[in-house]
N, C-alpha and C positions, 0 to 999 in steps of 0.2 A: 703655496696656497694661491689659488686663483685670485685675480684682481677683485672679482665680485665678492668672494668670501672675505678677502682682506678688508674691503669697505664695510661689509656687514659686521665683521668683528670689531672694527673701530667704532661703528655706530652703536653697537650694543654696549661696548665699554663706556662710551660717552653717556648713554642713557643711564647705566648703572651709577656712574659717578654723580651725575646730576640728580638722580633719584636719591642717592645717599646724602647729598647736600640739602635737599628739600625735606626729606622724610622726617628729620627731628623737629621741624617747625610746623608740621601738619599732623596733629595727633587727634583725630576724631574717627568716627565710624565711616565717614565718606572716604577718608584716606585709606583705611583698611580695605574697604570694598574695592576701591580703585586699584589698589595694589594686587588684590586677589583676583580681580576680574580682568585686569589689563596688563599691568607691569609684569607680574609673575609669568602668565602664559606667554606673553610676547618674548620675554627673555628665553623661556624654554623652547619656544618654536624657532626663534632665530638661531639659538645654539644648535638645535637639531639640524636646521637647514645648513649651517656652516659645516657641521660634520659630514652631512650628505654631499655637499659640494666638494669637500676635500676628498672624500672617497671616490666620487666621480672623476676628479682630477687625476687621482692615482690610476684608476682604471683606464682612462684615456691615454695617459702617458705609457702605460704598459702595452696597450693596443698599438700605439704608434711604434714602439720599439719592436714589437713582435711582427708587425706588418711591413717594416722597412727593410 
């Protein structure tokens, strides 16, 4: 995994852990809205970005092997 993808993966795991810590103590409509509008989409987008970065890393490595 590339360094950037590794850092993003660590950051999203940290966000999930901290959200899980806070979530039980914040039980109202604002929390639900914040989670639906910000936390959930952010996790989804970052996870998709990490997958894309990993795919690009594989392609780049294959190109290097084939072109050397």
